[in-house]
C-alpha positions, 0 to 999 in steps of 0.5 A: 528511483529503482526499476525492478525487473519486473512485477512481484507477484511471487508472494513474498513471505512477511512474519507469518504472512505471505505478500503480492505485489501485482503489475501491468504483467496480471492486469487490471486489479481495480474497477474502471471508476466504478465503485460499486461492490459488485466485481467485474467476473474479469477482475475477480478473475485477475485477483483469483490468480493473485491470491485465491481467497475471497479478497477485502477491496476498499473504497479508498478515499485517502484517509485515516480510516482502517477497516477491522475483517473478522472473516473472508471477504469480509467489509469489502467495498468498505470506504478506508485506506487500510485494513486489518485481521487476525482470522486465516483465510482473509485477503486483505487488498489495498489498489494503487497506481503511484501511491504506497501499498504496505503491507504489515504483519505479526508472528501472532498472526495478525495482518494489515494492509494500508493505502498510503498516498501522501494524504493519508500519511498526513492523516495518520493512516500507518499508525493507525493501521499498526494500532488496530493491529495491536489492538487485535494482539500483535506485538512486533509488527514487520511492513514492506512498502510496495511499488510506488512512486519514487521522488525522483518522478514525484515533483511535489508542492512547497506548501505540501512538502511543508506540511508532510517535512513538518509532521514526519521530519526532513527526511521526506524532502527530496528533489526530481531528477530534474532537480525539482522539489520532491516528496520523498513518499517511501521515507515518509512512509518509513517514517510514520511507520517508525513514529508508531513503534517500528522498529526501521530494520523490520521495515522492508521495500520493494524499490520499485519505481512507478512512473520508471517502470514498464511493468506498472500502471502509474497515473502520475507518469501516463495518466494511466486508470488501471490499478495493481494490488498489494494483497496479503493473508496467511 
């Protein structure tokens, strides 16, 4: 469990791209349960304050579908859990409370972002994202895992834990601060990215636990409906 002192809104450099992770201070970036393509004006304003470009946001379904974005704002509202693009001026975003947002970029200018909850990781969303980026010409891909629930706060059912560890190895097994079986979601994301061919040294992690951090929304810890965003652009 790691708790950062503040939301990571200041853009991080990742290969050829910029990445921003929002938090409570930047406000709700979600839809408040309304999955229509037209985003409310207040939400649109908050999104522009994080990245002033047309956002490609997704109707996330905890699956392995990846949307290819061919221009700014293309594919907004797609039913998918990841987006990739080789075009400049595109802002690719996922919304999370406790699932892991993963941003990816390559020196060739190919970028991607994925919503990696345990079901999506099990379904292969990260491997699918890397494969789509490579199809667009990416070679040496770098990734960073954003704020998400950490194992100390993530008690997990034994059947589901067996499923994830059976696919990605025992490094995903952990215990909570109370001593209960837990899933290490960042470890699962790293294992999936490594399976996709990323060098472990090219996988970063901001280290923030959404359940612990007062600066982030968390459904698991506080049943909050609001969502923070991970957005990548170049």
